DRENKOL-610459 format. One record per atom (N, C-alpha, C, O): x, y, z; residue in three letters. Coordinates in steps of 0.1 Angstrom, whole numbers, padded with zeros to 4 digits, always signed. Last residue first. Example, Ala and Ser with C-alpha at 12.3 -4.5 7.8 and 13.67 -1.06 7.14 Angstrom:
2
+0128-0022+0071SER
+0137-0011+0071SER
+0129+0000+0079SER
+0134+0011+0080SER
+0132-0057+0078ALA
+0123-0045+0078ALA
+0132-0033+0078ALA
+0142-0033+0085ALA
//
This chain:
191
-0064+0105+0018ARG
-0063+0117+0029ARG
-0050+0125+0025ARG
-0047+0135+0032ARG
-0090+0088+0005GLN
-0080+0093+0005GLN
-0076+0105+0015GLN
-0084+0114+0017GLN
-0108+0058+0012VAL
-0106+0073+0017VAL
-0092+0078+0016VAL
-0083+0073+0023VAL
-0132+0036+0000PHE
-0120+0042-0002PHE
-0117+0053+0004PHE
-0125+0062+0001PHE
-0152+0012+0024GLN
-0151+0027+0016GLN
-0136+0029+0014GLN
-0128+0025+0022GLN
-0172-0018+0022MET
-0161-0008+0023MET
-0159+0003+0016MET
-0162+0005+0005MET
-0190-0043+0030GLN
-0191-0031+0022GLN
-0179-0024+0029GLN
-0178-0024+0041GLN
-0191-0076+0020THR
-0185-0069+0031THR
-0186-0054+0021THR
-0184-0053+0009THR
-0200-0095-0003GLY
-0209-0090+0009GLY
-0205-0081+0020GLY
-0213-0076+0028GLY
-0176-0096-0016ALA
-0183-0108-0011ALA
-0192-0104+0001ALA
-0191-0109+0012ALA
-0170-0065-0014LEU
-0163-0076-0017LEU
-0170-0089-0008LEU
-0169-0090+0005LEU
-0177-0036-0028ASP
-0185-0046-0020ASP
-0176-0057-0023ASP
-0174-0059-0035ASP
-0165+0002-0021LEU
-0164-0013-0027LEU
-0173-0023-0020LEU
-0177-0021-0009LEU
-0171+0035-0033LEU
-0177+0023-0021LEU
-0171+0011-0029LEU
-0173+0009-0041LEU
-0152+0064-0029ASP
-0154+0049-0036ASP
-0162+0040-0027ASP
-0158+0038-0015ASP
-0140+0082-0017GLY
-0153+0080-0014GLY
-0160+0069-0018GLY
-0171+0066-0014GLY
-0115+0092-0042ASP
-0119+0092-0025ASP
-0134+0092-0024ASP
-0141+0100-0030ASP
-0112+0065-0064LYS
-0113+0080-0061LYS
-0120+0080-0046LYS
-0129+0073-0042LYS
-0093+0042-0083LEU
-0100+0044-0074LEU
-0099+0061-0067LEU
-0089+0068-0065LEU
-0091+0026-0115GLY
-0086+0035-0106GLY
-0099+0037-0094GLY
-0111+0035-0097GLY
-0087-0009-0119VAL
-0098+0001-0120VAL
-0095+0013-0109VAL
-0097+0011-0097VAL
-0070-0033-0140PRO
-0069-0022-0130PRO
-0080-0012-0129PRO
-0083-0006-0140PRO
-0089-0063-0151GLU
-0080-0051-0154GLU
-0081-0040-0143GLU
-0092-0037-0138GLU
-0103-0082-0141ALA
-0089-0085-0139ALA
-0084-0074-0142ALA
-0072-0072-0138ALA
-0132-0064-0128GLY
-0126-0077-0136GLY
-0110-0074-0130GLY
-0105-0067-0121GLY
-0157-0054-0108VAL
-0144-0052-0111VAL
-0137-0066-0118VAL
-0137-0076-0112VAL
-0191-0041-0115PRO
-0183-0055-0113PRO
-0168-0050-0115PRO
-0166-0041-0124PRO
-0205-0012-0098THR
-0202-0019-0112THR
-0190-0031-0109THR
-0182-0029-0100THR
-0210-0003-0072GLY
-0223-0011-0078GLY
-0217-0018-0094GLY
-0223-0027-0100GLY
-0188+0010-0065ASN
-0199+0018-0069ASN
-0209+0010-0075ASN
-0217+0015-0084ASN
-0173-0019-0076LEU
-0170-0007-0071LEU
-0181+0004-0076LEU
-0183+0006-0088LEU
-0175-0054-0064SER
-0180-0044-0070SER
-0175-0029-0067SER
-0171-0027-0056SER
-0155-0084-0072PRO
-0159-0074-0062PRO
-0166-0062-0069PRO
-0163-0059-0080PRO
-0166-0113-0087PRO
-0158-0102-0086PRO
-0165-0092-0076PRO
-0177-0091-0074PRO
-0174-0145-0073LYS
-0181-0132-0077LYS
-0170-0121-0074LYS
-0164-0120-0063LYS
-0153-0166-0072THR
-0164-0167-0082THR
-0171-0151-0085THR
-0172-0147-0097THR
-0119-0155-0066GLY
-0132-0157-0062GLY
-0143-0159-0073GLY
-0142-0152-0083GLY
-0094-0133-0068GLU
-0098-0146-0067GLU
-0113-0144-0062GLU
-0117-0135-0056GLU
-0088-0106-0079VAL
-0078-0114-0077VAL
-0082-0129-0080VAL
-0077-0136-0088VAL
-0096-0075-0094HIS
-0101-0087-0090HIS
-0091-0099-0090HIS
-0085-0101-0100HIS
-0080-0046-0084THR
-0083-0055-0093THR
-0088-0067-0085THR
-0086-0069-0073THR
-0076-0008-0080VAL
-0082-0020-0076VAL
-0085-0029-0088VAL
-0090-0026-0098VAL
-0052+0018-0078VAL
-0063+0008-0086VAL
-0068-0004-0079VAL
-0060-0010-0072VAL
-0045+0052-0067PHE
-0045+0035-0064PHE
-0057+0033-0075PHE
-0067+0040-0079PHE
-0019+0071-0081GLY
-0034+0072-0075GLY
-0033+0055-0070GLY
-0023+0047-0071GLY
+0004+0078-0097LEU
-0009+0088-0098LEU
-0019+0086-0089LEU
-0028+0094-0087LEU
+0021+0055-0092THR
+0025+0069-0089THR
+0014+0079-0091THR
+0017+0090-0087THR
+0000+0032-0071ARG
+0007+0036-0086ARG
+0010+0052-0083ARG
+0005+0060-0075ARG
-0010+0005-0051LYS
-0004+0019-0050LYS
+0005+0024-0062LYS
+0016+0019-0063LYS
-0035-0018-0055THR
-0021-0012-0060THR
-0019+0003-0057THR
-0027+0012-0062THR
-0055-0040-0040ILE
-0055-0025-0042ILE
-0038-0022-0044ILE
-0031-0022-0034ILE
-0070-0068-0050ALA
-0058-0063-0047ALA
-0060-0046-0048ALA
-0066-0042-0057ALA
-0094-0093-0036ALA
-0091-0083-0045ALA
-0079-0074-0040ALA
-0076-0073-0028ALA
-0110-0122-0034VAL
-0100-0114-0030VAL
-0096-0107-0037VAL
-0093-0112-0048VAL
-0132-0146-0017ALA
-0128-0135-0025ALA
-0119-0126-0023ALA
-0117-0121-0011ALA
-0126-0172-0009VAL
-0138-0169-0009VAL
-0137-0158-0020VAL
-0140-0161-0031VAL
-0101-0182-0012GLY
-0107-0193-0012GLY
-0120-0187-0013GLY
-0129-0195-0017GLY
-0088-0158+0014PRO
-0085-0165+0001PRO
-0095-0177+0003PRO
-0098-0181+0014PRO
-0109-0128+0017ARG
-0105-0139+0025ARG
-0103-0151+0014ARG
-0112-0155+0006ARG
-0097-0093+0016GLY
-0107-0104+0014GLY
-0100-0116+0020GLY
-0090-0116+0027GLY
-0072-0075+0001ILE
-0084-0076+0009ILE
-0094-0086+0006ILE
-0098-0088-0006ILE
-0038-0069-0004THR
-0049-0077-0009THR
-0061-0075+0005THR
-0057-0073+0017THR
-0020-0040-0016THR
-0025-0046-0003THR
-0038-0055-0010THR
-0045-0051-0019THR
+0013-0033-0028VAL
-0001-0038-0031VAL
-0006-0045-0018VAL
+0000-0053-0011VAL
+0028-0014-0017VAL
+0025-0012-0029VAL
+0016-0021-0035VAL
+0011-0018-0045VAL
+0014-0004+0016LYS
+0024-0012+0007LYS
+0020-0011-0009LYS
+0008-0007-0012LYS
-0004+0011+0028VAL
+0012+0017+0029VAL
+0017+0010+0018VAL
+0024+0015+0009VAL
-0034+0017+0034LEU
-0027+0014+0022LEU
-0013+0018+0021LEU
-0009+0027+0013LEU
-0048+0006+0066PRO
-0038+0019+0058PRO
-0033+0010+0046PRO
-0030-0002+0047PRO
-0079+0000+0073VAL
-0068-0006+0069VAL
-0060+0004+0060VAL
-0064+0009+0050VAL
-0101+0004+0100GLU
-0094+0011+0091GLU
-0084+0001+0084GLU
-0081-0008+0091GLU
-0133-0005+0115ARG
-0116-0006+0112ARG
-0113-0002+0100ARG
-0120-0004+0090ARG
-0159-0005+0112GLY
-0152+0007+0117GLY
-0139+0005+0117GLY
-0133+0015+0120GLY
-0164-0039+0113ALA
-0168-0028+0106ALA
-0162-0014+0116ALA
-0162-0016+0128ALA
-0157-0067+0115ALA
-0147-0057+0117ALA
-0152-0041+0112ALA
-0143-0033+0108ALA
-0181-0082+0104ALA
-0176-0082+0121ALA
-0163-0070+0125ALA
-0161-0066+0136ALA
-0199-0060+0084GLY
-0192-0074+0089GLY
-0187-0072+0102GLY
-0188-0063+0110GLY
-0193-0026+0070SER
-0200-0037+0075SER
-0195-0051+0078SER
-0183-0052+0074SER
-0173-0010+0064LEU
-0185-0004+0066LEU
-0196-0014+0073LEU
-0206-0010+0079LEU
-0136-0002+0067LEU
-0148-0013+0067LEU
-0161-0008+0072LEU
-0160-0001+0082LEU
-0118+0018+0045LYS
-0127+0017+0059LYS
-0138+0006+0057LYS
-0147+0005+0049LYS
-0088+0017+0036ILE
-0098+0011+0032ILE
-0106+0009+0048ILE
-0103+0003+0058ILE
-0069+0047+0029VAL
-0073+0035+0039VAL
-0084+0030+0034VAL
-0091+0037+0027VAL
-0039+0068+0020ALA
-0053+0062+0020ALA
-0055+0048+0028ALA
-0046+0040+0032ALA
-0015+0090+0007ASN
-0023+0083+0018ASN
-0033+0080+0018ASN
-0041+0089+0015ASN
+0010+0096-0012LEU
-0003+0092-0014LEU
-0008+0086-0002LEU
-0004+0074-0002LEU
+0031+0119-0022ASN
+0028+0116-0011ASN
+0011+0109-0011ASN
+0001+0116-0011ASN
+0050+0109-0052THR
+0038+0116-0047THR
+0035+0112-0032THR
+0038+0100-0030THR
+0084+0107-0051ALA
+0072+0098-0050ALA
+0060+0107-0046ALA
+0061+0113-0035ALA
+0105+0117-0074PRO
+0100+0119-0062PRO
+0087+0115-0064PRO
+0079+0119-0073PRO
+0123+0093-0092ALA
+0114+0103-0093ALA
+0109+0105-0078ALA
+0108+0095-0071ALA
+0140+0071-0093ARG
+0143+0082-0084ARG
+0134+0094-0085ARG
+0137+0104-0079ARG
+0129+0053-0110ALA
+0130+0050-0095ALA
+0133+0060-0086ALA
+0130+0059-0075ALA
+0132+0067-0134GLU
+0118+0063-0129GLU
+0117+0061-0115GLU
+0108+0064-0109GLU
+0161+0074-0141GLY
+0152+0083-0132GLY
+0137+0077-0128GLY
+0130+0082-0119GLY
+0160+0047-0163PRO
+0169+0058-0156PRO
+0162+0068-0151PRO
+0154+0071-0159PRO
+0145+0018-0160GLU
+0143+0029-0166GLU
+0151+0041-0159GLU
+0146+0045-0149GLU
+0146-0012-0159ASP
+0154-0006-0154ASP
+0156+0009-0162ASP
+0165+0012-0170ASP
+0123-0041-0150THR
+0125-0027-0157THR
+0137-0018-0152THR
+0138-0018-0140THR
+0109-0069-0159TYR
+0120-0063-0156TYR
+0121-0049-0161TYR
+0120-0045-0172TYR
+0080-0086-0148LYS
+0088-0079-0158LYS
+0098-0070-0153LYS
+0096-0064-0142LYS
+0071-0119-0144ILE
+0077-0111-0139ILE
+0084-0099-0148ILE
+0094-0102-0155ILE
+0043-0139-0138LYS
+0049-0130-0151LYS
+0057-0123-0143LYS
+0052-0120-0132LYS
+0035-0172-0128TYR
+0040-0161-0127TYR
+0047-0152-0139TYR
+0054-0157-0148TYR
+0032-0200-0132LYS
+0022-0191-0134LYS
+0023-0176-0133LYS
+0015-0168-0138LYS
+0066-0208-0139GLY
+0053-0212-0135GLY
+0042-0202-0142GLY
+0043-0198-0153GLY
+0079-0177-0149ILE
+0082-0187-0139ILE
+0068-0194-0136ILE
+0059-0187-0132ILE
+0089-0155-0174ASP
+0077-0164-0170ASP
+0082-0179-0162ASP
+0087-0188-0167ASP
+0096-0121-0179ILE
+0102-0137-0174ILE
+0090-0143-0170ILE
+0081-0137-0163ILE
+0103-0097-0201THR
+0094-0104-0193THR
+0099-0118-0190THR
+0105-0125-0198THR
+0118-0066-0203ASP
+0118-0080-0207ASP
+0110-0087-0199ASP
+0110-0083-0187ASP
+0120-0038-0199ASN
+0110-0045-0203ASN
+0109-0059-0207ASN
+0100-0063-0215ASN
+0155-0036-0205ASN
+0145-0030-0198ASN
+0132-0034-0206ASN
+0133-0034-0218ASN
+0172-0068-0202LEU
+0172-0057-0208LEU
+0157-0050-0203LEU
+0148-0057-0199LEU
+0193-0094-0191LEU
+0180-0086-0189LEU
+0182-0073-0195LEU
+0193-0068-0194LEU
+0213-0122-0201LEU
+0213-0105-0197LEU
+0201-0101-0198LEU
+0197-0105-0209LEU
+0210-0156-0193ARG
+0206-0143-0201ARG
+0206-0129-0195ARG
+0200-0126-0185ARG
+0208-0186-0188LYS
+0215-0176-0187LYS
+0214-0165-0195LYS
+0220-0166-0206LYS
+0189-0205-0200LYS
+0196-0209-0190LYS
+0203-0197-0181LYS
+0203-0198-0169LYS
+0154-0202-0213VAL
+0168-0195-0210VAL
+0175-0203-0200VAL
+0168-0209-0192VAL
+0128-0202-0237ALA
+0135-0210-0224ALA
+0149-0205-0225ALA
+0155-0204-0235ALA
+0110-0174-0245LYS
+0118-0185-0248LYS
+0127-0188-0236LYS
+0132-0181-0227LYS
+0090-0154-0235GLY
+0086-0167-0245GLY
+0095-0177-0247GLY
+0091-0188-0252GLY
+0108-0136-0222ASN
+0102-0136-0237ASN
+0095-0143-0245ASN
+0094-0142-0257ASN
+0121-0162-0209MET
+0123-0148-0210MET
+0117-0144-0222MET
+0121-0148-0233MET
+0114-0192-0185TYR
+0112-0184-0200TYR
+0115-0170-0197TYR
+0114-0165-0186TYR
+0127-0217-0170THR
+0124-0204-0169THR
+0124-0198-0183THR
+0133-0199-0191THR
+0115-0253-0162GLY
+0123-0239-0169GLY
+0119-0227-0168GLY
+0108-0224-0164GLY
+0106-0270-0144ASN
+0097-0266-0156ASN
+0104-0254-0164ASN
+0098-0246-0172ASN
+0130-0277-0125THR
+0120-0288-0134THR
+0114-0284-0146THR
+0114-0291-0157THR
+0158-0258-0132SER
+0145-0261-0124SER
+0139-0271-0132SER
+0143-0274-0143SER
+0186-0250-0129ASN
+0185-0265-0134ASN
+0169-0266-0129ASN
+0167-0277-0123ASN
+0183-0222-0124LEU
+0189-0229-0114LEU
+0185-0246-0117LEU
+0180-0253-0108LEU
+0185-0196-0149ASP
+0178-0206-0143ASP
+0187-0216-0137ASP
+0197-0219-0143ASP
+0195-0162-0144GLU
+0200-0175-0145GLU
+0190-0189-0142GLU
+0188-0191-0130GLU
+0196-0132-0157LEU
+0189-0143-0150LEU
+0194-0154-0153LEU
+0197-0157-0165LEU
+0217-0103-0148HIS
+0216-0114-0155HIS
+0207-0126-0149HIS
+0209-0129-0137HIS
+0219-0067-0151VAL
+0214-0077-0142VAL
+0211-0090-0152VAL
+0205-0089-0162VAL
+0244-0041-0150GLU
+0238-0052-0157GLU
+0231-0063-0145GLU
+0236-0066-0134GLU
+0259-0024-0137ASN
+0249-0021-0142ASN
+0238-0029-0149ASN
+0226-0026-0152ASN
+0274-0045-0116GLY
+0276-0032-0122GLY
+0260-0027-0124GLY
+0252-0025-0115GLY
+0252-0071-0115SER
+0270-0067-0114SER
+0272-0052-0121SER
+0271-0050-0133SER
+0230-0091-0100LEU
+0232-0078-0103LEU
+0249-0078-0104LEU
+0257-0083-0096LEU
+0213-0118-0113GLN
+0226-0114-0105GLN
+0228-0100-0110GLN
+0228-0098-0122GLN
+0187-0136-0100LEU
+0189-0124-0107LEU
+0203-0120-0102LEU
+0205-0119-0090LEU
+0180-0172-0100VAL
+0186-0161-0096VAL
+0188-0151-0107VAL
+0190-0154-0119VAL
+0154-0200-0098ALA
+0164-0191-0107ALA
+0167-0182-0097ALA
+0161-0182-0087ALA
+0145-0218-0080HIS
+0141-0220-0094HIS
+0151-0212-0103HIS
+0155-0216-0114HIS
+0142-0241-0055GLU
+0152-0230-0059GLU
+0153-0230-0076GLU
+0159-0239-0083GLU
+0119-0252-0061GLY
+0121-0248-0047GLY
+0133-0236-0047GLY
+0133-0225-0041GLY
+0101-0244-0091SER
+0111-0252-0084SER
+0114-0245-0068SER
+0111-0233-0066SER
+0068-0240-0098VAL
+0081-0236-0095VAL
+0089-0242-0087VAL
+0084-0246-0076VAL
+0044-0252-0100ALA
+0050-0255-0111ALA
+0067-0250-0110ALA
+0076-0253-0117ALA
+0031-0247-0075LEU
+0036-0260-0078LEU
+0045-0262-0088LEU
+0053-0271-0088LEU
+0040-0215-0060ASN
+0031-0224-0071ASN
+0038-0238-0072ASN
+0050-0239-0069ASN
+0048-0189-0050ASP
+0042-0202-0043ASP
+0033-0207-0054ASP
+0021-0204-0056ASP
+0078-0178-0050LEU
+0066-0179-0060LEU
+0061-0191-0055LEU
+0067-0201-0055LEU
+0095-0150-0034VAL
+0089-0165-0032VAL
+0076-0166-0041VAL
+0066-0159-0040VAL
+0125-0136-0035ILE
+0112-0135-0041ILE
+0104-0150-0040ILE
+0109-0159-0047ILE
+0144-0147-0020ASP
+0142-0135-0019ASP
+0128-0129-0028ASP
+0123-0118-0025ASP
+0139-0179-0002ASN
+0140-0170-0014ASN
+0137-0156-0012ASN
+0129-0153-0004ASN
+0127-0193+0018TYR
+0139-0185+0023TYR
+0143-0178+0010TYR
+0151-0169+0011TYR
+0104-0206+0015PRO
+0100-0194+0019PRO
+0116-0186+0021PRO
+0116-0174+0026PRO
+0106-0220-0020ARG
+0108-0222-0006ARG
+0106-0207-0001ARG
+0106-0197-0009ARG
+0104-0215-0048ARG
+0090-0216-0041ARG
+0092-0217-0024ARG
+0082-0216-0016ARG
+0119-0183-0062GLY
+0116-0201-0060GLY
+0107-0200-0052GLY
+0101-0190-0047GLY
+0148-0164-0066LEU
+0134-0168-0067LEU
+0130-0183-0065LEU
+0138-0192-0067LEU
+0174-0145-0052ALA
+0168-0157-0055ALA
+0155-0158-0056ALA
+0148-0154-0047ALA
+0196-0123-0061THR
+0182-0122-0059THR
+0176-0136-0061THR
+0173-0138-0073THR
+0229-0111-0054ARG
+0219-0121-0058ARG
+0206-0121-0053ARG
+0204-0118-0041ARG
+0238-0083-0047ASP
+0243-0088-0058ASP
+0237-0101-0064ASP
+0237-0104-0076ASP
+0204-0062-0043LYS
+0216-0074-0038LYS
+0221-0079-0048LYS
+0215-0080-0059LYS
+0189-0048-0054THR
+0197-0041-0046THR
+0210-0051-0044THR
+0222-0047-0044THR
+0162-0041-0071LEU
+0172-0052-0072LEU
+0186-0045-0067LEU
+0193-0038-0075LEU
+0128-0040-0055GLN
+0141-0034-0061GLN
+0152-0043-0059GLN
+0153-0051-0049GLN
+0100-0054-0064VAL
+0111-0056-0058VAL
+0122-0048-0063VAL
+0126-0049-0074VAL
+0066-0056-0059GLU
+0074-0049-0068GLU
+0089-0049-0061GLU
+0089-0044-0050GLU
+0037-0080-0063LYS
+0048-0074-0057LYS
+0057-0064-0066LYS
+0056-0064-0078LYS
+0016-0084-0078ILE
+0016-0089-0063ILE
+0027-0086-0053ILE
+0027-0087-0041ILE
-0008-0073-0102VAL
+0007-0071-0097VAL
+0006-0077-0081VAL
-0004-0075-0075VAL
-0026-0096-0122ALA
-0028-0088-0109ALA
-0011-0085-0103ALA
-0003-0094-0101ALA
-0026-0116-0141GLY
-0029-0103-0144GLY
-0027-0094-0133GLY
-0025-0082-0137GLY
-0018-0141-0125ASP
-0031-0139-0131ASP
-0035-0127-0134ASP
-0047-0124-0132ASP
+0006-0122-0112LEU
-0001-0136-0111LEU
-0015-0133-0115LEU
-0023-0125-0109LEU
+0036-0105-0113SER
+0020-0106-0114SER
+0018-0120-0113SER
+0027-0129-0113SER
+0063-0086-0100VAL
+0058-0097-0103VAL
+0042-0098-0101VAL
+0036-0094-0091VAL
+0087-0065-0115ILE
+0074-0064-0110ILE
+0067-0077-0112ILE
+0063-0081-0124ILE
+0120-0056-0104VAL
+0111-0063-0112VAL
+0097-0062-0105VAL
+0094-0060-0093VAL
+0146-0030-0112ARG
+0135-0037-0103ARG
+0126-0048-0111ARG
+0125-0047-0123ARG
+0176-0008-0110PRO
+0167-0019-0116PRO
+0158-0026-0108PRO
+0161-0028-0096PRO
+0176+0028-0109MET
+0176+0014-0101MET
+0167+0001-0108MET
+0155+0000-0111MET
//
């Protein structure tokens, strides 16, 4: 099953299976994949699924659509091609069997230990769950085949994992790990 993995500043923000004939990308909220950045046109590009092939087409965007570093108007996508739209990096993947592999049953939550919401649990059910407050500090927890990873997304002070600062590179999470995000203590609990 062809899919795209959307990243911003090195952090994966969403993964989208390409099941529709036409998947629209752009800044406006009605697009299938919304890329909220001023360098992205309202209706920027489309991914067209035809049989086993996916074509990328730029919709006369202001800043252009780039594939593997080169400006493109319309191009057939191959496995592991990278699309650049504004600040977003979009990796195209179509590895047979990869999407059909049985998903490991990973269940986990983030348990808040301090702050106004202490005691609350946030289930990690999506591919990417963001935690924190935009403009202050944000971290992303990404569910992968073999477990969960955390990355720093936004904020001057990165989150810490068991006392060690987390950067833009993903760091694996283990049951019982303690996270500190802008002074809020939380615990990663795997079930």
